[in-house]
N, C-alpha and C positions, 0 to 999 in steps of 0.2 A: 671356487672351493679352495680351502687351505689344506695343507698337508702337515699340520702340526705334529701328528703322530710320527711322520717320517723324521722330522727334526729331532724329536725326542729319542728315536731309535739311533740316529746318528750320534747324538751326544753320548748315549750309553755305550755305543761301539767305541768311540774315541776314548772315553773314560776307561773302559776295559783294556783297550790297547795300551794306553799310557800306564795304567796300573800294572799290567803285565811286564812292561819294560822296566818299571821301577822295581818290581819284585826281582826280576832277573839281575838287575844291577846291584841291589842290596844284598843278594845272596852270594855275590862274588867275594872272595877273600882278597885282602890287599896283595898277597903273593900271586894270586891268579891274575889280578889286573896287571901286575908288573910283568908277568911272564907271557901274557897273551896280547900280541899286538892288536888284534881285532877289538879287544875290550877298550883300548885307548881311543879308538876311532868313534866319533859320534854316529849314532844310527840315523840314517836318512830314510824318511817315509815318502813313498811315492803316492801323493794324494791328489785327487781332483774333486771338483764340486759342481753341483747342479742347482738351478734355481727353481723352487717348487711353484712359484707364481707363473713363471714362463711355461712350465709343463702344464699347469692347469689351463692356461690360456691357449696353448697351441697343440696339445696332444688331443687327437680327434676323439679318442675314447672319453677323455675328461670332458670335452665339449658336449659329446652326446649325453653323458650323464648329467651335465648341467641343464641341458634341455629337458631331460626327464624330471629333474628336481623342480624346475619352473612349472612344468605341467602339473606335477603333484600338488604344489602349493596353490596353483590356480584352481585346481579341482576342489581342494579343501575350501578355499575362499568362496567359490561359487555355491558349494553345498551349504555353507554357513549362511550366506546371504539369502539363499532360497528358503531355508528353514526359518530364518529370522523374519522374512517377509510374510510367510504363512502365519507365524505366531502373531505378528503385529496386526495382520488383517483380522484374525479371529478376535483379538483383544479389542480392536476398534469396533467390530460388530457388536460385541457384548456391551461395550460402553454406550454405543448408539442406541441399542435396544433398551438398555436400562434408563437412559436419558428420556426416551420417548414412551416410557411406561409400557414397553413391549413384553415384559415378563408378567405373566398372570399369577405366578406364585414364586415364593422364595426357592422352592425345590427346583423349578426350571432354571432359575438364575444359578443356583449352586451346581446344577448339572453342566451348564456351559462353563463355569469356572473350573470344574473338575476336568472337563475336556481340555481347557486351555493349559492347566497345570500338567496334565498328562502329555500334551503335545510338547511342552517345554522340556520335560524330563526325557522324553523319547529323543528329542533333538540333541540334548546334551549327551545322551548315551551313544547315539549314532555318530555324532561328531567325534567323540572320544575314540570310538572304535576305528573310524576312518583315519584319524590322526595316528593312532598306534600302528595301523597297517602301513600307512605312508612312511612313517619313521623307520619301520622295519625294512621296507623295500629300499629306502635310501641308504640305510646302514649296510645292506647287502651290496648295493652298488658301490659304495665307498670301499668296502672290503675287496670287491672285485678289481677296482681301480688300483688299490694299494698292491694287491697280489700281482697284477699285470706289470706294474712299474718295477716292483722288486724282482720279479722273475726275469724281466728283460735286462735289468742292471746286472744280475748274477750271470746271465749268459754273455752279456757284453764284456764284463770284467774277466770272464774266463779266457778271453783272447787278449785282453789288455794287461792283466796282471797288476793292477793298482793295489796298493796296500789298503786304501780307503777311498770311498766316494761319499762325500758328505753333502748334505743340503746346505745351501747358502745361509739359511737361518741358524745353522749350528755354530757359526762363528761371527766375529766382529769384522774381520778383514780377511780376504783371500786375494792372492795375486790373480788379476784377470786372466792371465795366461793359463791358469789351472781350470778355467770354466769349460766344461764339456756339455753344457746344457743343450746347445743346438744339435750336437751330434746325437745326444740321447733322444731328443724329440724326433729327429729324423728317423732314427732306428725304431722308436716306438710306433710312429705313424706308418712306417713301411710294413712292420709286422701286423699292426691292427688292420690296415687297409687290405693287406693280402688275405687275412682271415675273413674280413667282411665280404670281400669279393667272391670268396669260395662258398659263402652261405647261400 
């Protein structure tokens, strides 16, 4: 699973932070800059980054949700194959019966064709409903995963005090020393496993 939404949020957060810094600097008068020593010093941001792919691969909740996704897609595929097989079987029976002059009237042939058409329509309706339900469940799981990660990072940063924690995809280059992915994954798993054990 990808966390493109996280990367977008990170970019927006950085843009807002930089825009805020720019506004603060542009609003200063030349006299204020000259008389305020702090204004002449460059602002240093305390930033760290995490890798979303690593979190997806190693966070147990993400792995559990991935298994749910695979089961959902498998269930949809099996249902589609089952319905397609039933439709093909009826179509073959109609064709065989027509070839062997098994229909005594056009009305009986039309009745079977109506049945086949109804079966196809019902299959399409059923599959569409199953797909919508599956997509809704997966969206809810994705939101739960996003909320879990964001909540943990907020709690984690309350003790660390970083100015920003970005996803690796939000930038072109980060100093590897700023990578806290392993620490975040360990914290996420410790919290998730503790919750799972108490259920």
